[in-house]
C-alpha positions, 0 to 999 in steps of 0.5 A: 730164834733164842738168844742162845741161838744167836750167842757165838761160841767159844770156837767159833770166836777163836776162829774169827780172832785166828782169821783176824790175825791172818789177815793181818799177818800178825800170828808171827807176834801172837807168841804165847810171851806177847799174848800173856803180856797183852792180856796183863796189859787189858786185864790192867785197862779192867781194873784202872776203870775200878781201881778208884770205885767204892764197893758199892760203886763197884757194884753199880758201874754197868748202870752208867752207859759210858762206863759200862761200855768201858767195862764191856769192852776190856772184859772183851779184850781179856778174853780175846787174848786168853782164848788166843793164848789158849789156842796157840797153847792148844788149852780147852779153856772150858776143860780148864775150868771145869778141872780146876773148879773140880780141884777147888771143890776138893782143896776148899771143901764147903762147910757142913751144916753141923759145922756152920755156927747159927746166926740168931 
């Protein structure tokens, strides 16, 4: 099996998160307001890891195993709350992202080759 065959899909992860919450009777607390607040807290915890690093240090953050573990955990927490929010609000996150990218491509067109200045 390849890595892509073992890789979880978004719908499966959302289902596991919902089952996890249901088994603990947490669904009453998973309101959009609460999920957005939790998402913000977890995003802030991710920011905290990078807060005082230089740009160069931040680019190397995954080279330290302990820090890399913290970054992966916080990314997972952010994604978990975002996926739960999407499920509660019936948003397909991949469709929403694709639509946003398309809007941004129209709002912020890439410069044409003739518009770029040549570096010498």
